C-alpha positions as CSV (number, residue, x, y, z in Angstrom):
1,M,70.4,23.4,5.7
2,A,68.6,22.1,8.4
3,T,64.7,22.8,9.5
4,V,63.9,23.1,13.2
5,Q,60.4,22.1,14.0
6,T,59.0,23.4,17.1
7,A,56.3,21.1,18.8
8,L,53.3,23.0,20.3
9,P,52.7,22.1,24.1
10,P,49.6,20.1,24.4
11,A,46.3,21.8,25.6
12,R,46.1,21.7,29.4
13,A,42.9,19.7,30.6
14,G,40.4,22.3,31.7
15,G,42.1,25.0,29.3
16,P,40.3,27.5,27.6
17,L,39.7,25.8,24.4
18,E,38.1,22.5,26.0
19,T,36.2,24.9,28.2
20,R,34.6,26.6,25.3
21,A,34.0,23.3,23.4
22,R,32.2,21.9,26.7
23,R,30.1,25.0,26.8
24,R,29.3,24.8,23.2
25,S,28.0,21.1,23.9
26,R,26.1,21.9,26.8
27,R,24.6,24.7,25.2
28,A,23.3,22.4,22.0
29,K,22.0,19.9,24.3
30,I,20.1,22.5,26.3
31,T,18.8,24.0,23.1
32,A,17.7,20.5,22.1
33,A,15.9,19.6,25.2
34,V,14.0,23.1,25.3
35,F,12.6,22.3,21.8
36,A,11.8,18.9,22.5
37,L,10.2,19.5,25.9
38,P,6.8,20.6,24.5
39,A,6.7,17.5,22.1
40,L,8.0,15.0,25.1
41,V,5.2,16.7,27.3
42,L,2.6,16.4,24.9
43,L,3.6,12.7,24.2
44,G,3.7,11.8,27.9
45,A,0.3,13.5,28.7
46,L,-1.4,11.8,25.4
47,V,0.5,8.6,25.3
48,G,2.3,7.8,28.0
49,Y,0.0,8.5,30.8
50,P,-2.8,6.6,29.3
51,I,-0.8,3.4,28.7
52,V,0.4,3.5,32.4
53,Y,-2.8,4.3,33.8
54,S,-4.6,1.6,31.8
55,V,-2.3,-0.8,32.8
56,I,-3.0,0.0,36.6
57,R,-6.7,0.6,35.9
58,S,-7.0,-3.0,34.3
59,L,-5.8,-4.4,37.7
60,F,-9.0,-3.0,39.4
61,D,-12.7,-3.6,39.3
62,A,-15.1,-2.1,37.4
63,K,-15.7,0.8,39.7
64,G,-12.0,1.2,40.6
65,D,-12.3,0.7,44.1
66,H,-11.0,-2.8,44.9
67,F,-7.9,-4.7,43.5
68,V,-8.4,-7.9,41.3
69,G,-5.2,-8.4,40.1
70,L,-5.4,-10.2,36.6
71,D,-9.0,-11.3,37.3
72,N,-9.8,-8.9,34.5
73,Y,-7.7,-10.7,32.0
74,R,-9.1,-14.2,33.0
75,T,-12.5,-12.8,31.9
76,L,-11.1,-11.3,28.9
77,F,-10.2,-14.6,27.6
78,S,-13.4,-16.5,28.9
79,D,-15.9,-13.8,27.7
80,H,-17.7,-15.2,24.7
81,A,-18.1,-11.7,23.0
82,T,-14.5,-10.9,23.9
83,L,-13.2,-14.1,22.0
84,I,-15.5,-13.1,19.0
85,A,-13.9,-9.9,18.9
86,L,-10.3,-11.2,19.2
87,R,-11.4,-14.0,16.4
88,N,-12.7,-11.1,14.1
89,T,-9.6,-9.2,14.8
90,M,-7.1,-12.1,13.9
91,V,-9.4,-12.6,10.3
92,W,-9.1,-9.0,9.5
93,V,-5.2,-8.7,10.2
94,L,-4.5,-12.2,8.1
95,V,-6.9,-10.8,5.4
96,V,-7.2,-7.3,4.9
97,P,-3.4,-6.0,4.9
98,A,-2.3,-9.0,2.5
99,L,-5.0,-8.0,0.1
100,L,-4.7,-4.7,0.3
101,T,-1.0,-4.7,-0.5
102,G,-1.6,-7.1,-3.3
103,I,-4.3,-4.9,-4.9
104,G,-1.9,-1.9,-4.6
105,L,0.8,-3.7,-6.0
106,L,-1.3,-5.1,-9.1
107,L,-2.8,-1.4,-9.4
108,A,0.8,0.1,-9.5
109,V,2.1,-2.2,-11.9
110,L,-0.8,-1.8,-14.4
111,T,-0.7,1.8,-14.3
112,D,2.9,2.2,-14.4
113,R,3.4,3.0,-18.2
114,V,0.0,4.7,-19.1
115,R,-0.3,8.3,-19.6
116,W,-3.2,9.2,-17.2
117,K,-1.7,7.2,-14.4
118,T,-1.8,10.2,-12.3
119,A,-5.5,10.8,-12.6
120,F,-6.2,7.3,-11.8
121,K,-4.0,7.5,-8.8
122,L,-6.0,10.7,-7.8
123,V,-9.3,8.8,-8.3
124,I,-8.1,5.9,-6.1
125,F,-6.7,8.2,-3.3
126,M,-10.0,10.3,-3.0
127,P,-11.4,8.1,-0.5
128,M,-8.6,8.6,2.0
129,A,-10.0,12.2,2.3
130,V,-13.2,11.0,3.6
131,S,-13.8,10.2,7.1
132,F,-14.5,6.9,8.4
133,L,-17.9,8.0,9.6
134,A,-18.9,9.6,6.3
135,A,-17.7,6.0,4.5
136,G,-19.6,4.1,7.1
137,I,-22.7,5.8,6.6
138,T,-22.5,5.7,2.8
139,F,-21.7,1.8,2.7
140,R,-24.6,1.8,5.0
141,L,-26.8,2.8,2.4
142,V,-24.9,0.7,-0.2
143,Y,-25.8,-2.3,1.5
144,D,-29.2,-1.5,2.7
145,Q,-32.0,-4.7,2.2
146,D,-34.2,-2.3,0.5
147,P,-33.4,-2.4,-3.3
148,D,-35.1,1.1,-3.5
149,R,-32.2,2.2,-1.3
150,G,-29.2,-0.1,-1.4
151,V,-27.3,-0.1,-4.8
152,L,-25.9,-3.6,-4.3
153,N,-29.3,-5.0,-3.9
154,A,-30.9,-3.2,-6.5
155,V,-28.4,-4.5,-9.0
156,A,-28.8,-8.0,-7.7
157,V,-32.8,-7.6,-7.9
158,S,-32.2,-6.4,-11.6
159,V,-30.2,-9.3,-12.5
160,H,-32.2,-11.9,-10.7
161,D,-35.6,-10.6,-12.2
162,A,-33.8,-10.7,-15.8
163,F,-33.4,-14.5,-15.3
164,H,-36.6,-15.3,-13.1
165,D,-40.1,-14.2,-13.4
166,S,-41.3,-12.2,-10.4
167,A,-44.5,-12.9,-8.6
168,S,-47.4,-10.9,-9.8
169,Y,-49.0,-10.3,-6.3
170,P,-46.5,-11.1,-3.9
171,G,-48.0,-11.4,-0.3
172,A,-51.6,-11.6,-1.7
173,R,-53.8,-14.4,0.1
174,A,-57.4,-16.2,-0.5
175,R,-60.6,-14.5,0.9
176,Q,-61.4,-16.4,4.0
177,G,-64.5,-16.9,6.0
178,A,-68.0,-17.4,4.7
179,G,-68.3,-17.7,0.8
180,A,-64.6,-18.8,0.4
181,A,-63.9,-20.6,-2.7
182,L,-60.2,-21.2,-1.8
183,E,-58.0,-23.0,1.0
184,G,-54.3,-23.0,1.2
185,D,-52.5,-26.1,-0.4
186,G,-49.9,-26.3,2.1
187,H,-47.3,-25.2,-0.1
188,G,-48.1,-21.6,-0.6
189,G,-50.5,-21.6,-3.1
190,Y,-54.4,-22.2,-2.9
191,T,-57.0,-24.5,-4.0
192,T,-60.7,-24.7,-4.5
193,S,-62.4,-26.1,-1.7
194,A,-65.0,-27.7,-3.8
195,A,-64.5,-29.7,-6.9
196,A,-65.0,-28.2,-10.2
197,S,-66.4,-30.4,-13.4
198,P,-66.8,-29.1,-17.3
199,G,-69.4,-26.5,-17.2
200,S,-69.0,-24.9,-14.0
201,T,-67.7,-21.7,-13.0
202,V,-65.2,-20.5,-9.9
203,S,-64.8,-17.2,-8.5
204,L,-61.6,-16.9,-6.5
205,G,-61.5,-13.7,-4.6
206,M,-58.0,-12.7,-3.2
207,V,-57.3,-10.1,-0.7
208,G,-54.0,-8.5,0.9
209,I,-53.5,-6.1,-2.4
210,L,-53.5,-2.5,-2.5
211,P,-55.8,-1.3,-5.4
212,A,-53.0,1.4,-6.0
213,K,-50.6,-1.7,-6.7
214,L,-52.8,-3.5,-9.4
215,P,-51.4,-3.7,-12.9
216,K,-52.5,-0.8,-15.3
217,D,-54.4,-3.2,-17.4
218,S,-56.6,-4.2,-14.4
219,V,-60.3,-3.5,-15.1
220,Q,-63.5,-4.2,-13.7
221,A,-63.7,-7.9,-12.6
222,A,-66.5,-9.9,-14.8
223,P,-68.2,-13.0,-13.6
224,A,-67.0,-16.0,-15.5
225,A,-69.9,-17.3,-18.0
226,A,-70.7,-21.2,-18.0
227,R,-69.6,-23.0,-21.1
228,P,-70.2,-26.8,-21.6
229,G,-66.9,-28.8,-21.7
230,S,-64.9,-26.0,-20.3
231,V,-63.9,-24.9,-16.6
232,T,-64.2,-20.8,-16.3
233,G,-63.4,-18.7,-13.5
234,T,-62.7,-15.1,-12.3
235,V,-59.8,-14.3,-10.1
236,F,-60.4,-10.8,-8.6
237,L,-59.4,-8.5,-5.7
238,D,-62.4,-9.1,-3.4
239,F,-62.5,-5.8,-1.8
240,R,-64.5,-2.6,-3.0
241,P,-63.0,0.8,-1.9
242,G,-65.8,2.5,0.3
243,G,-66.8,-0.8,1.5
244,G,-69.8,-3.0,0.8
245,G,-69.9,-5.9,-1.4
246,R,-70.4,-9.7,-1.0
247,P,-67.4,-11.9,0.2
248,G,-66.6,-14.5,-2.7
249,Q,-68.6,-12.7,-5.3
250,V,-67.9,-10.4,-8.0
251,D,-69.4,-6.7,-7.2
252,S,-69.5,-3.7,-9.0
253,G,-66.3,-1.8,-8.3
254,E,-64.1,-4.9,-7.8
255,R,-61.3,-5.4,-10.1
256,G,-60.0,-8.4,-11.8
257,L,-56.4,-9.6,-11.4
258,P,-54.6,-10.2,-14.7
259,S,-51.9,-12.3,-15.5
260,V,-52.6,-14.8,-12.7
261,H,-51.3,-18.4,-13.7
262,V,-54.0,-20.7,-13.1
263,Q,-53.9,-24.7,-13.1
264,L,-56.5,-27.5,-13.6
265,Q,-55.7,-30.7,-11.7
266,K,-57.2,-34.1,-11.3
267,D,-56.0,-36.4,-8.7
268,G,-52.6,-34.4,-8.0
269,H,-51.8,-33.9,-11.8
270,T,-52.0,-30.9,-13.6
271,V,-53.9,-31.5,-17.0
272,A,-54.3,-27.5,-18.2
273,K,-52.8,-24.3,-17.4
274,A,-54.3,-20.8,-18.1
275,T,-53.8,-17.3,-17.4
276,S,-56.4,-14.7,-16.3
277,G,-57.0,-11.6,-18.4
278,P,-57.6,-8.0,-17.8
279,D,-61.0,-8.7,-16.2
280,G,-59.4,-11.5,-14.3
281,T,-61.2,-14.3,-16.4
282,F,-59.8,-17.5,-17.4
283,R,-60.6,-20.7,-19.3
284,F,-60.1,-24.2,-19.5
285,A,-61.5,-25.7,-22.7
286,K,-62.1,-29.1,-23.8
287,V,-62.0,-30.5,-20.5
288,P,-63.1,-34.5,-20.3
289,D,-65.8,-35.2,-17.9
290,G,-64.6,-35.8,-14.3
291,S,-64.0,-34.0,-11.0
292,Y,-61.1,-31.3,-10.9
293,K,-59.5,-29.0,-8.4
294,V,-58.3,-25.3,-9.7
295,I,-54.9,-24.6,-8.4
296,L,-53.5,-21.1,-7.8
297,P,-49.8,-22.0,-7.5
298,K,-47.5,-20.1,-4.8
299,S,-45.3,-18.7,-7.6
300,N,-48.4,-16.0,-8.1
301,F,-47.8,-14.9,-4.6
302,A,-44.2,-15.6,-3.7
303,T,-42.6,-12.7,-2.0
304,A,-40.5,-10.7,-4.3
305,Y,-36.8,-11.3,-4.3
306,S,-35.3,-8.5,-2.5
307,G,-31.7,-9.4,-2.9
308,I,-28.6,-10.2,-0.8
309,S,-28.4,-9.9,3.1
310,W,-25.1,-8.0,2.9
311,L,-25.4,-6.9,6.8
312,G,-26.5,-10.3,7.7
313,P,-24.6,-12.3,10.1
314,G,-22.7,-14.5,7.5
315,L,-21.6,-11.4,5.2
316,V,-21.5,-8.5,7.5
317,T,-17.6,-8.8,8.2
318,P,-16.7,-9.3,4.6
319,A,-18.8,-6.3,3.8
320,I,-17.3,-4.2,6.2
321,M,-13.8,-5.2,5.0
322,A,-14.7,-4.4,1.4
323,A,-15.6,-0.6,2.8
324,Y,-12.0,-0.7,4.5
325,L,-10.5,-1.5,1.2
326,W,-12.4,0.9,-0.6
327,V,-11.0,3.6,1.7
328,W,-7.4,2.5,1.9
329,T,-6.6,0.9,-1.4
330,G,-5.5,4.5,-2.6
331,F,-2.8,4.5,0.2
332,A,-1.1,1.2,-0.6
333,L,-1.3,2.2,-4.5
334,V,0.3,5.6,-4.0
335,L,3.0,4.0,-1.9
336,I,3.9,1.2,-4.0
337,G,3.6,3.4,-7.0
338,A,6.2,5.8,-5.8
339,G,8.7,2.7,-5.0
340,L,8.1,1.3,-8.5
341,A,8.9,5.1,-10.0
342,A,12.1,4.7,-7.9
343,L,13.1,1.4,-9.4
344,P,16.3,1.2,-11.8
345,R,14.8,1.0,-15.3
346,E,18.0,-0.1,-16.9
347,V,17.6,-3.3,-14.3
348,L,14.2,-4.0,-15.7
349,E,15.0,-3.2,-19.4
350,A,18.2,-5.7,-19.2
351,A,15.8,-8.5,-18.0
352,R,13.5,-8.0,-20.9
353,M,16.4,-7.9,-23.4
354,D,17.7,-11.2,-21.8
355,G,14.5,-12.8,-23.0
356,A,12.3,-12.3,-19.5
357,T,8.6,-12.2,-19.9
358,E,6.6,-9.7,-18.0
359,W,5.5,-12.1,-15.4
360,Q,9.1,-13.3,-15.0
361,T,10.3,-9.6,-14.8
362,F,7.5,-8.7,-12.3
363,R,8.0,-12.0,-10.1
364,R,12.0,-12.1,-10.0
365,I,12.9,-8.4,-10.2
366,T,10.1,-6.0,-9.7
367,V,8.7,-7.7,-6.3
368,P,12.2,-8.3,-4.8
369,L,13.3,-4.8,-5.4
370,L,10.0,-3.4,-3.9
371,A,10.2,-5.6,-1.1
372,P,11.2,-3.0,1.7
373,V,8.1,-0.9,0.5
374,L,5.6,-3.6,0.4
375,S,6.8,-4.6,3.9
376,V,6.4,-1.0,5.1
377,V,2.4,-0.9,3.6
378,F,2.0,-4.2,5.0
379,V,2.9,-3.5,8.4
380,T,1.4,0.0,8.4
381,L,-1.7,-1.6,7.2
382,V,-1.5,-4.3,10.0
383,I,-1.3,-1.6,12.8
384,N,-4.4,0.2,11.3
385,V,-6.4,-2.6,10.9
386,M,-6.1,-3.9,14.6
387,K,-7.6,-0.4,15.5
388,V,-10.4,-0.4,13.0
389,F,-13.4,0.7,15.0
390,D,-15.4,3.5,13.3
391,L,-16.5,1.3,10.1
392,V,-17.6,-1.7,12.4
393,Y,-19.6,0.6,14.7
394,I,-21.5,2.4,12.0
395,I,-21.8,-0.1,9.1
396,A,-23.3,-3.3,11.4
397,P,-26.8,-3.0,12.4
398,G,-27.4,-3.8,15.9
399,P,-28.8,-7.2,15.9
400,V,-25.4,-8.4,14.1
401,Q,-22.9,-6.0,15.7
402,Q,-21.8,-8.9,17.8
403,N,-21.1,-11.2,14.6
404,A,-18.8,-8.4,13.3
405,N,-17.1,-7.4,16.6
406,V,-13.6,-6.4,17.1
407,L,-11.4,-5.8,19.7
408,A,-11.4,-1.8,19.4
409,L,-15.3,-2.0,19.3
410,Q,-15.7,-4.3,22.4
411,M,-13.2,-2.0,24.5
412,W,-15.6,0.6,23.9
413,L,-18.8,-1.2,24.5
414,V,-17.5,-2.9,27.8
415,S,-16.0,0.6,29.0
416,F,-19.0,3.0,27.7
417,G,-21.2,1.4,25.5
418,G,-23.6,0.2,28.1
419,G,-21.1,-1.9,30.3
420,N,-19.4,0.3,32.4
421,N,-16.5,-1.5,33.5
422,Q,-13.4,0.4,32.8
423,G,-11.3,-2.3,34.3
424,L,-12.4,-5.1,31.8
425,G,-12.1,-2.2,29.0
426,S,-8.7,-1.3,30.3
427,A,-7.5,-5.0,30.2
428,I,-8.8,-5.3,26.3
429,G,-6.9,-1.9,25.7
430,V,-3.7,-3.6,27.2
431,V,-4.1,-6.7,25.2
432,L,-4.6,-4.7,22.0
433,L,-1.4,-2.7,22.8
434,L,0.7,-5.7,23.2
435,L,-0.8,-6.9,19.6
436,V,0.2,-3.8,18.1
437,V,3.8,-3.1,19.8
438,P,5.6,-5.9,17.8
439,A,4.2,-4.4,14.5
440,M,5.2,-0.8,15.3
441,V,8.8,-1.9,16.3
442,L,9.1,-3.9,13.1
443,N,8.0,-0.7,11.0
444,I,10.5,1.6,13.2
445,R,13.3,-0.8,12.5
446,R,12.4,-0.8,8.6
447,F,12.5,3.2,8.7
448,R,15.8,3.1,10.3
449,R,17.2,0.7,8.0
450,S,15.9,2.7,5.1
451,G,17.3,6.0,6.8
452,S,20.8,4.4,6.9
């Protein structure tokens, strides 16, 4: 029995079905446009308009009245301060993202198979919740030169003093004027102005020491007693609270300086050494006949070691980078840790069963599989590093701020920080944008590949 099939006539162009499909498509587009419009308006107002305005403004002078073309860009690449900022920005880009990515990868791998890895990641990530302003103030105190305030210098001074004897009386100086028994030796120490011989005494008055800062074992200074065959003397604070007293002589109320190192020299060579007692007295016994000089070496009065100048011209940029690392290490650790957790464990176990060491597994399996995550972290950090501003502005002291300057800070200084040249500031902003755009494009392409 034959089956008869009847073919339906094709839908006419502009028919009811096609009209409804077009209406649905048009309605969907209108709905999408309505929902996207607020975001587009905000994006245009907050991003698009400032970019266009900055490009146009960079072509005008400081006041914006006269068109100067590319003069601001010529000034930008010839200005010493801006060139320093550009150099420092390049140093940041070359060092910080690579270092942060490496540290994040190392911490993620080391904590991958421990039970408390979540708590560790939480602690490392916590600085991300701290504003750059607060982090900058914190590290400004950490790097403070005063060991009583700066944590790092407190540690540095403690370590230094553990291996080196500190001066007993930093900043002390010999009494000058009438009756003075000491004069400078040209090396930071003091020597008697008159020669000493066996049986003689010397009174060595010092000033520049607060009575409250004297050692606890300091007592009333005692005049040295002459002894045959010995050179004796007293080192004392030649100052009596309330006034009075005779310069260069021990008076009532003047205290001795204990633990002062004293040397006896003849013809420039040290022949004997002594240390003063609680009352400031000292004695060189069994001294042969001759003419001698009594020396107070500079080690008694050298300025106390105050630590490392973390915020000096040479270390200010690495110090600020360390603060940035403290803030952003958690970001790198969490993202790389998430990528590490998503790796197929059977691949890693197969490599180990085949005899690969942990280093070989890490280098040949883990790192290649993590390459997409590592690149995203690295590029994101490059973008953020180019915009660094807060930490540099807050941590770097005024006298060395130019040594730590970066493009974002230079843009603000030129435009609003006293320069009042929005034309040059806009030019710096445009250059900074051109430096950031390639990294942004690379990141967007990476996200699209990951999504597909």
